[in-house]
N, C-alpha and C positions, 0 to 999 in steps of 0.2 A: 590483253585476257580477253575483253570483252570483244572484239573482233576476232578471236580465233577460234573463240564459245560460239560464235556467230555462224562462222564459218563451219566448223568442225562438228557441231551436233547435226546439221541437215544432211550433210555430205553422209554421216554414220547412220542417220536413218535410211537414206538415200539406197547406201551400199548394203545394208540389212534386208531392204525390199528387194533387191535386186536380189540378192543371193536366195531368197524364198521364193520369189519365181522363178529361177533357176530350179530351185528343188521340184518343186512343183510341175514344169515344163517338161523335165527328166524320168519323172516318176509317171507321169503320165503318158509320153511314148513309150515306157517300159510296158506299161499297162495293154496301148494298141500293139508292141511289138509280141507277147506273150500271147493277147488274144488272137493273131491272126497266126503266130506258131501253134495254136489251139486246134484252130480251125481247121488247120492243113492235116493236124494228126487226126480230127475228127473225122475228114475225109477218106483220107488212107486207111482208118480202121472200118470203114464203111465200105469203101469198095474190097479191102483185101477181107471181108466178113471176120476177122477176127472171132468178136463177139457169137459166134453160132459154130466156127466150122474148128475142134476142137484139133484136127489135124495141124493146123495152122500157129497151134500152142508155142512152140520154139521159135518159130517166125514172128511171133509176137511180142514175144520175150525179148526178142533181138532188135527190135525196131525200135522198142520203148528203150530201151538201154541204152543202144547207139544213139537216137534222137537227143536223150536226157543229156549221155557224154556230151557231144555236141554243142547243146544250147548251154549246158551248164545248169539247167534246172532241174527238180522233180517233178516225173509226171506220174498222176495218177489216174486208172480207167474205171469206172462206175458201170453198174447194169442200170437198168430201167429202176433198179429199186434201189439204188444207193449203195448196194454192195461191190467192194474195190474187187476187180475181176485182174488189175493190173496192177502193178506198184514198181516206178525205175528201184527203189529202194527194198524192194521185197520183204517188208518189214510188216502192211497192214492188208496183205490180201487176204480175202474172205471177211473182212471184218467190215460192217455197214456204218459209212460215212456221211454224215447227214450235218454239212456245215453249211449256212446261206448262201454260200455262191453254190454250192452243189445244189439246195434244194430249185434255187431260184436257174441254172443250170437245168436241172431236168424240168423244171415249166419252160423251155422252150425259149430261154432269156439267157444269153450270151451276156458276163458281167466278168470285171476286175474289178478290184477292190486293194485297197491297200492296209495292210494288219497293224495293229499297234510294235509288233517284234520285228520291225524295219524289214516287213515281207509285201510280196503281192499274192493274191491269190485269182487267178483268169482259168475261167472255168464255160465250158460251150458245151451244146448239147449235141450226141451224136445223131443223127436220121438215116435209117436205110433209104433201096430206091424210093419207096415211096412218100418219103417225108414223113413216116412216123416217126415217133421218140424210141430211141432204141438202149439209152446209155449218157454218159456224159464224162466229156475230159478236164482233169484239173491241172492245171499247171503252178506251181510255186517256187519261187524266185527272189531272193536276196536282193536289197537296194543299198545293202550298207556300201559296196561299190560307190554307188555314185554318191551319198552322203561325204563318203570321205574323199570321194575327189573335190566335192564342191568346198566341204572341211579345207582341203589343203590350200585350194583357193585363197579362202578365206582367211584366211591364215599369213599367208603371202599379203592379200590387200592390207589387213590391218597393217603390220609391220609397215608396208608402203606406206598407208596413211599416221602411222605415227609419227612416221622419218619427215612426210608433210607438215604436220604438224609442229615439230623440231624446227625445220629449217624456216619453215612459215612464222615459227615464233621469235625465233632470231633475226629474220628480216625487221621482222615488224617493229619488235624492239628499237630497231636502228632508226626505222622509218619513224617512230614515234620523236625518237631521240629527236629528229632534223627538224619535225613538227613542231614538239614541244618546247624547244628551249628558245627559239624566238619568240614564239609567245609570254615564256618565262620571264624574259629580259624587257620584252613592252608593258608586262604585269607591273614589272621592279619601276619601268618609267613612269608608269600610270600614276603608282602607288606614292615615287615621289612629288611630280605632279598635284595630285590633291594633299599634300602635305604644303605643299607651296614653291616646289623649284620649279618654276614654269621653264626653266633655259634645259631642261632636260628633254634629251630624245634620241629615239631608236635609229640603231644603225642600220643603215637597209643597204650600202654597197655589201656586194658582197651573194647578196641574196638571188637567187634567180628570182626571174617575174612571175610570180604564181599571186594565189589569195592571200599567203602569208604575206607578202612584199607589199602587195597593195593594203592590205590592212596595217602595217608598219607606215605607210606613209600618210594612211589616213590618221593614223595617231600622233606622226609628226604636225599635220596639217591641221590638225586640232589644238597641238601646243603651240602651233604659230599663231592661230586664231586667240587662243585664250593669255598668250603674252600680249599680243594687239590690243585686245579688251583691257588686259590689266594696266599698258602705257599708256592706250586710252584713259581709263578710269584715272591715273594719278595726274596725264595732262589736264583733265577736264577740271580735279579738284585746283590743281594752281590757275591753272586760269582764271575758275570760278574765286579763289582765295585774291586772286591778281587784279580782277575785276572791282571787287567788292572793295578791296585795300585803298584802292585808289582812292574813291569818292570819301571813305572813310578818314582817311589821312589828312584830304582837305577840308572835312568838315571842322574834324581835329585843330588842322591849321588856323584854321578862320576864329572858332570859337574860341583857344587859346590867346590868338592875338586882340581878340575883344577882350576877355577876362584879367589879360596881363597889365592892359594899357587902363589908365586915369582920365578920366572924364572925356570919354569918346565920344567925336562928335555923332549927332544922331545921325546925320546922312552916311556916315563908317559903318553904323549898325545895320543903316538899310542894304546899305552893300554890300554887307558881307552876311548879313542875312537871306537875301536874294541868292548868295554864290552858296550858301546852306544849303537853300530850299532845292537848288539847280542839282547838287549832287543826290540828296535824295532822291529827287524825281530819277536822276539818273539809278541811282541803285534799285528804287521799284519798277522799274524798267527791265532791269537785268532779272529781277527777280520774278516778274512776270512772265518774261520771256522762255527761264527756264521751267517755270509750273506749266508752260503752255507744250515745253518741249518733252515733257517727262509725262504729261495726258495724251501726248500723240504717240509717245513710244509704247504707253500701256493701253493704249484703243480706249483709253477713258471718256475721249470726247467723241458723243455720238456724229456719225455724219449721216445727214439728212441729204440725200440726193433727191433732185428736182430739176426738169428738162429747164436748162439755161440756155439763152441766147449768149451764147460766146463771145460774138460781134458784140455786142452792146456792152457786154461786162468789160472786155476790154479798152472797149472805149471810154466807158465810166474810169479806166483806174488812167488812161492817156492823161485824160482831162483833169484829174483832182491833180495828179502829178506833177502837169504842166508848170505850173509857177514856177517848182523846182530849177528844172530845164531853164525856163527862161533866166532865172537869177543868174545862169551860169554861164547865158548866150549858147546855149546847147540846143539843135535843134530837135526835137522830136516829134518823130513820127509814126502814124499807125497803119498798118495796109491788111486790107481784109479781101481777097477779091471773091467770097461767097458767103452765104450763109453757115453759118455752123452753131448749130445744136447739142447738146451733152446737159448727159445728167452727171450734176456736179453739187457740193455743196458751195452754193455762191460765195458765204460768207469766207471761209476756207481758204477756196482757190483765187477771192480776190486778194487776200493777202499775199498768196505765194507768188504770184504774177507782180504784185505792187513792191514786192523786196527784191523782186529779179530788175524791175525797171529804175527803181530806187539808187539800186546797187549800178549799174550801167552811168548812172548822174554823179552819183558821189566818186567815182572810181575815171572818168572822163573829165579831160582838160576844157577850157572855157572854149566856143567853139565849135565844139566837137559835133556826133551825131549818135543821137540811141534810136533804134528801132524797133519795133513790135510788130511780128509778123503773125496774122489766126490764118489755117491752113485746116483744111480736115480731108478723109479717104473715106471709105465705105464703113470703116471700124473703128476709126480714132481721130483724135481731133489734136492739130500741133500746134505749138506757140512759138516761136523763137527771138530770142530779145537778144540785140548786137548791138556792141558799142564801139567806141572810138580811143577806150581811155589804154589807160596803164598798161593791161595785159597782165597774165599771169606764167611764172615760168613752168616750162611743162614738168620739171620734179614736182610741183606743188600743186597739180592738178587736184592729185587723189586727196587735197588735205581740205580742198573749199569747203567741202559741207562738215566740217568739222566743227566743233563748239568754240567759238571764240576766235576761231580764223580769222585773221585780217593780212590784206596781201600786203599792206604798207608791215614791213617787220620791226619798226621802233616801233608798232603800234601807239601812234600820236592821235589825238581824239577832233583832227582837222574834219574828218567827214562825218564822226560824228557815230552811231547807232553802238550796239551790243556784242558783235562781232556772233550772234546767235540767227540774224535773217535766213542766211542759208539754209541753215539747221530745219529749222521750221521751212521752208520751201520745199525741201526733201523730204520731210516727214508727211508733211501734206500732199505730196505727189504719190508718194507710196501708198497712203492711205486711200488714194485715188484709183489703186491698181495700176497707177502708170509710172513713169519713167522721165529719168532727167540726165541729160549730157552735156558734157562743156568740152567744148575747144578754145584754145586763146594763143597768141602769142606776143611775147611783150612788147610795149611801145607800139603794140598795131591793133588790139583788141581784143577782147571777149566774145563768147556765142553762147547761150544756151539755149538747148532744146529739150522742148518737155513734150511728153506723150501720153493721152490717158485716154481711155475707149469711151465710146460716145454713149454705151450703155451697160450698163453694173445688172448684169447677173443674179437675183437673189439665192444666197444660199438654202437650197431646200432643206429642213429638220429629216435627220433619219430616224425619226419615228414618226414621220407623215403617214396615217393610216388610208 
């Protein structure tokens, strides 16, 4: 209805304006025609000297009557004093007629004016051969034929308009059904999703490709994302529970072993307490890593950018981790062909690079090789960590940055760690407005490539004056 009103009202206003313009135009044309005819009659009266030659009275009467009959209008001839000397209707001869149009004509002004009774008066001056004013000619004609013609056209147009409105209403009704029906279905799906039914989807098949289908696909994508987030949340809770349950179970077993035995040797107390302390340290490490991830996700940890020598930073990381590589007889090499300086938070970025190198060492067998490459172009710094380790299956590559993800499916603890290192690295790289990509083949090795901008443009406050 809104579209119909918006379309119909301007059209109605436009039509009304057109008809008013048409009416005004045809009335003006009628005025011009009557003035022209009045001037012809005035000239003919002057040439024939009808006003001063009484012998031509009958001819004068005949000309006026015949001209009136042919033109379909009334003709009144007046002398210079405003007295009617001839009238095509023969009703006011000898009377004085001083209407405004006659007065102006006697004042040497040709005038045509529309009257209130759908009549037009046209009056012109009669002049003699010396251009002296000797009288006036008044022609009156009805404009009802004009109004009647325009009114007939108006009625036909109004009927046509209403027909168009009815047809438009029917068409728009069906179009609105076509448009709103998918929207209603989407609304129902969204309502169900808001109630927790994240498996709901909008049926897109059968829809023509348009904004509605795009919206439906976006709705389904949003549902996929929400379902994935919910699945990730459940997996995360399960992983946290598992990771914390294991040391808690160990602590419980160790403590019960001590409590249920009589006369336990001191050496056993010390050994068990050391094991308990180790499990507590592991729980503390998991909790600290979780808190770090939460703070990184919520951007609670400030980033202190400073121009840093990345070659020196990475060199220090390799030097600090080299004992771990030596213990497994792994060759650890560091390659940097040129100087690289970038604005980073050195503490956080050191942790990110350390995690990648340590992971390479953990998952590489003895005698293997781990390499760290540093390079840059005019905009970005690049860090590549490669190893010759056990590799990652292609279907698992999308999960390695998930929290508590482990390459070893048995989740054994030979490699140590909390399973949160890559998640922390991923969050840290994103905080530096960078990206991290991974490629891997099972039993051949893994390559991580980190890219970060050399400089960070500070955000300008919107209310800077």
